[in-house]
C-alpha positions as CSV (number, residue, x, y, z in Angstrom):
1,M,89.9,46.1,79.1
2,R,87.6,46.3,76.2
3,K,89.1,49.7,75.2
4,I,92.6,48.3,75.7
5,F,92.1,45.5,73.1
6,L,90.2,47.8,70.8
7,L,93.2,50.1,70.8
8,F,95.6,47.3,70.1
9,S,93.3,46.1,67.3
10,V,93.9,49.5,65.8
11,L,97.6,49.3,66.3
12,F,98.3,46.0,64.7
13,S,96.5,44.5,61.8
14,L,100.5,42.8,53.9
15,T,114.0,46.9,45.8
16,A,114.8,45.7,42.9
17,R,114.6,47.7,39.6
18,A,111.3,47.2,37.8
19,Q,111.5,45.3,34.5
20,Y,107.9,44.3,33.9
21,Q,104.4,45.2,35.1
22,D,101.6,42.6,35.2
23,T,98.0,43.9,35.5
24,S,96.3,40.5,35.1
25,V,95.6,40.1,38.8
26,F,95.2,43.6,40.2
27,A,93.7,46.6,38.5
28,Y,97.1,48.1,39.4
29,P,100.5,47.0,38.1
30,I,102.9,44.7,39.8
31,Q,106.5,45.5,39.2
32,M,108.7,42.4,38.6
33,D,112.4,41.8,38.4
34,D,114.2,39.9,35.7
35,V,114.2,36.6,37.5
36,V,110.4,36.7,38.0
37,V,109.8,37.8,34.4
38,T,111.9,34.9,33.2
39,A,110.0,32.4,35.4
40,A,106.7,33.8,34.1
41,R,107.8,33.4,30.5
42,G,108.8,29.9,31.3
43,G,105.3,29.0,32.5
44,W,105.2,30.0,36.2
45,D,101.7,31.1,37.0
46,V,102.1,34.6,38.5
47,A,98.4,35.1,38.8
48,A,98.0,32.0,40.9
49,F,100.8,33.1,43.2
50,I,99.3,36.6,43.7
51,R,96.0,35.0,44.5
52,R,97.9,33.0,47.1
53,V,99.3,36.2,48.6
54,Q,95.9,37.7,48.8
55,T,94.2,34.8,50.4
56,D,97.0,33.2,52.5
57,T,96.0,32.1,56.0
58,T,99.1,30.0,56.7
59,F,100.8,32.9,58.5
60,F,97.8,33.2,60.8
61,K,97.6,29.5,61.3
62,S,101.3,29.3,62.3
63,F,100.5,31.4,65.4
64,K,97.3,29.3,66.0
65,T,99.7,26.4,66.2
66,L,101.1,27.8,69.4
67,R,97.8,26.7,71.0
68,V,98.4,23.1,70.2
69,K,102.2,22.7,70.2
70,S,104.6,22.6,73.2
71,F,107.3,25.2,73.0
72,T,109.9,27.2,75.0
73,A,109.9,31.0,74.8
74,H,112.6,33.5,75.7
75,N,110.7,36.7,76.4
76,D,112.2,40.2,76.5
77,I,109.9,43.2,77.0
78,R,111.3,46.7,77.6
79,V,109.4,49.9,78.3
80,Y,111.1,53.2,77.5
81,D,110.6,56.8,78.6
82,S,110.5,59.8,76.3
83,K,114.3,60.1,76.5
84,G,114.9,56.5,75.4
85,R,115.8,55.1,78.8
86,V,114.4,51.8,80.0
87,D,111.6,52.5,82.5
88,A,110.6,48.9,83.2
89,S,111.4,45.5,81.8
90,L,110.7,41.8,81.9
91,V,113.0,39.0,80.8
92,S,111.9,35.5,81.2
93,N,112.0,31.9,79.9
94,T,108.7,30.0,79.8
95,R,107.6,26.5,78.8
96,T,104.2,25.9,77.3
97,N,103.0,22.4,77.5
98,A,100.2,21.2,75.1
99,A,98.5,17.8,75.4
100,N,95.1,16.4,74.7
101,G,93.6,19.7,73.6
102,C,94.8,21.6,76.7
103,R,97.8,23.8,77.4
104,T,99.6,25.0,80.5
105,M,102.7,27.2,81.0
106,D,105.6,27.0,83.5
107,V,107.7,30.1,84.2
108,L,111.3,28.7,84.2
109,D,112.8,32.0,85.3
110,E,111.9,35.7,85.4
111,K,113.5,39.0,86.1
112,T,111.8,42.4,86.2
113,T,112.9,46.0,86.7
114,G,110.9,49.1,87.4
115,D,107.2,49.0,87.9
116,F,106.4,46.3,85.3
117,Y,103.7,44.9,87.6
118,K,101.0,46.7,89.6
119,R,100.7,46.0,93.3
120,N,97.9,43.5,92.6
121,G,100.2,41.5,90.3
122,E,98.5,42.7,87.1
123,Y,100.6,44.2,84.3
124,K,100.9,48.0,84.5
125,Y,101.4,48.4,80.7
126,Y,98.9,47.6,78.1
127,T,101.5,46.3,75.7
128,A,102.5,43.7,78.3
129,D,98.8,42.7,78.5
130,L,98.8,42.2,74.8
131,Y,102.0,40.2,74.9
132,A,100.6,37.9,77.7
133,Y,97.4,37.4,75.7
134,L,99.4,36.3,72.7
135,F,102.2,34.2,74.2
136,F,101.5,33.4,77.8
137,T,99.1,30.9,79.4
138,K,97.5,31.4,82.8
139,G,96.2,28.2,84.4
140,R,94.9,25.4,82.3
141,I,93.2,26.2,79.0
142,C,91.4,23.4,77.1
143,N,89.4,22.9,73.9
144,Q,92.3,24.3,71.9
145,N,92.8,23.9,68.1
146,D,94.7,25.5,65.3
147,I,91.7,26.1,63.0
148,V,91.7,29.5,61.4
149,G,88.3,31.1,61.9
150,N,86.7,33.9,60.1
151,T,84.7,37.1,61.0
152,M,81.4,35.3,60.8
153,Q,82.5,32.9,63.5
154,E,83.2,35.8,65.8
155,R,79.7,37.2,65.7
156,G,77.6,36.8,68.7
157,K,80.5,37.1,71.0
158,G,81.2,40.1,73.3
159,Q,82.9,43.2,72.2
160,L,86.2,42.2,74.0
161,E,86.3,39.0,72.0
162,K,85.6,40.8,68.8
163,S,88.4,43.3,69.5
164,K,90.8,40.5,70.2
165,Y,89.9,39.0,66.9
166,Q,90.6,42.3,65.2
167,L,93.9,42.4,66.9
168,K,94.8,38.9,65.7
169,Q,93.8,39.7,62.1
170,L,95.9,42.9,62.0
171,I,99.0,41.1,63.4
172,F,98.7,37.7,61.8
173,N,96.8,38.4,58.6
174,P,98.0,41.9,57.6
175,G,96.5,43.4,54.5
176,S,93.1,41.9,55.2
177,K,89.8,43.8,55.7
178,I,89.0,44.3,59.3
179,D,85.5,45.5,60.3
180,G,84.7,47.8,63.2
181,I,88.0,49.7,63.7
182,P,87.1,53.3,64.5
183,F,88.3,56.2,62.3
184,M,90.3,53.9,60.0
185,G,87.6,52.6,57.7
186,D,89.0,50.0,55.2
187,K,92.5,51.4,55.1
188,A,94.0,48.1,56.3
189,A,92.6,46.2,53.3
190,I,95.4,47.0,50.9
191,F,94.1,44.6,48.2
192,E,90.8,46.4,47.9
193,P,90.6,48.8,44.9
194,D,90.2,52.0,47.0
195,Q,93.4,51.1,48.9
196,A,95.4,49.2,46.3
197,K,95.7,52.3,44.1
198,K,97.7,53.9,46.9
199,Y,100.5,51.3,46.8
200,D,103.2,50.1,44.6
201,F,103.3,46.3,44.5
202,K,106.6,44.6,43.7
203,L,107.5,40.9,43.2
204,N,111.1,40.0,43.2
205,S,113.3,36.9,43.5
206,E,115.7,36.9,46.5
207,E,117.6,34.5,48.7
208,Y,116.8,34.7,52.4
209,N,119.1,32.9,54.8
210,G,120.0,30.4,52.1
211,V,116.4,29.9,51.1
212,E,115.3,30.8,47.5
213,C,112.2,33.0,47.9
214,Y,109.8,35.2,46.1
215,V,109.4,38.4,48.0
216,F,106.1,40.4,47.6
217,K,106.2,44.0,48.8
218,A,103.6,46.7,49.2
219,I,105.0,50.2,49.5
220,P,102.8,53.3,49.6
221,K,103.1,55.8,46.8
222,A,104.5,59.2,47.8
223,D,101.2,61.0,47.2
224,Y,99.4,58.7,49.6
225,A,102.0,58.4,52.3
226,D,99.8,60.2,54.9
227,D,96.7,58.4,54.0
228,V,97.6,54.7,54.5
229,V,98.1,52.4,57.4
230,Y,100.9,50.2,56.1
231,N,104.2,52.0,55.5
232,E,105.7,48.7,54.4
233,L,104.5,45.1,54.0
234,S,107.1,42.6,52.8
235,T,106.7,38.8,52.7
236,W,109.2,36.2,51.7
237,F,107.6,33.0,50.3
238,R,109.7,29.8,49.9
239,K,109.7,29.0,46.2
240,S,109.4,25.3,46.7
241,D,106.0,25.4,48.5
242,Y,105.1,29.1,49.0
243,S,105.3,28.8,52.8
244,I,106.2,32.1,54.5
245,V,109.8,32.4,55.6
246,A,109.7,36.0,56.9
247,R,107.4,39.0,57.1
248,D,108.3,42.6,57.9
249,Y,105.6,45.3,58.4
250,S,105.5,48.8,59.5
251,L,102.2,50.6,60.4
252,S,101.4,54.1,61.5
253,Y,98.3,56.2,61.7
254,K,97.1,59.3,63.5
255,T,93.7,60.6,64.5
256,L,92.4,62.9,67.3
257,A,91.6,59.8,69.4
258,Y,94.8,57.9,68.9
259,D,98.1,57.6,67.1
260,F,100.6,54.8,66.6
261,D,103.9,53.9,64.9
262,V,104.6,50.2,65.0
263,R,107.2,48.0,63.3
264,M,107.2,44.2,63.5
265,Q,109.4,41.4,62.1
266,V,108.4,37.8,62.2
267,R,110.4,34.7,61.2
268,T,109.1,31.2,60.7
269,K,110.1,27.7,59.9
270,L,108.6,24.4,58.9
271,L,108.3,21.9,61.7
272,G,107.3,18.7,59.8
273,D,104.4,19.9,57.8
274,R,103.5,22.8,60.1
275,L,104.6,26.4,59.7
276,V,105.6,27.8,63.1
277,P,106.9,31.2,64.3
278,T,110.5,31.3,65.6
279,N,111.3,34.9,66.2
280,I,109.1,38.0,66.7
281,S,110.3,41.5,67.2
282,Y,108.1,44.6,68.0
283,D,109.0,48.2,68.3
284,G,105.9,50.4,69.0
285,N,105.0,53.9,70.1
286,W,101.4,54.5,70.7
287,H,99.0,56.9,72.5
288,V,95.3,56.9,73.0
289,F,93.4,59.9,74.3
290,G,93.2,59.8,78.1
291,K,96.0,57.2,78.5
292,K,99.7,57.5,79.0
293,R,101.9,57.1,75.9
294,E,103.7,53.8,75.7
295,R,107.0,53.1,74.0
296,V,107.8,49.4,74.1
297,K,110.1,47.0,72.4
298,F,109.8,43.2,72.7
299,T,111.5,40.2,71.2
300,T,110.4,36.6,71.4
301,T,112.4,33.6,70.5
302,L,110.5,30.3,70.3
303,S,112.0,26.8,70.2
304,Y,110.1,23.5,69.8
């Protein structure tokens, strides 16, 4: 299991025409569209916004909120063979109940096809294990909170817990530096100088589902396309309060020990003063030496 989560830690860990380039925050230019340039000239603090992008933890916290909020989830996981046919699947509806620092989960209905489960009832596929770790609750789990920890707080724990933490960082805090991932070095830390030089950064103004947003994008430069982890990292921030409305990211990497190609989309909303995820989609193809390749797609729809 330790190797499974270490693998997933590796798998998952931030265009309009350019009118202006700001180098006041990065050592590398940020391309801006006309609307952003006009806002900056009118007094909008671009540097403060970029610092917010670099240090944001609200996205991570929105998923931590799933540990303390009750919600219903529609779960759809499909495993594909090399010819694109569904090998196994799980479709279910679950209800997570959170109260007094504890949470439990009820399976409202579930349908599986193929060999989704092993004979002992465990998941056959590692991606399903990952999904269950993120969105399912087995038994009663207490002492829950939505406090976003840091790497220092993970020290002293076993390797499995450290690997889970790396996994959470890559999924929920993309673009951040993650220690201890084999063969990847600091390639996930796209804001560090050695990695930032490999990307074009863009800041545009867009409307997303009727919400006025600033969208920040990191796209690899052509010369570095084979030497980066993130193929795309796009985040839509609500203009009114900078809360994250949506995030799209694509990751791929290849070594002798493993390779992966993963795309994810996450949509969120404000529930009172809390940011919570509402829709998550995943499309991943990965392989680790000595294991069978997995091609899996899943979607999650959450209601509160």
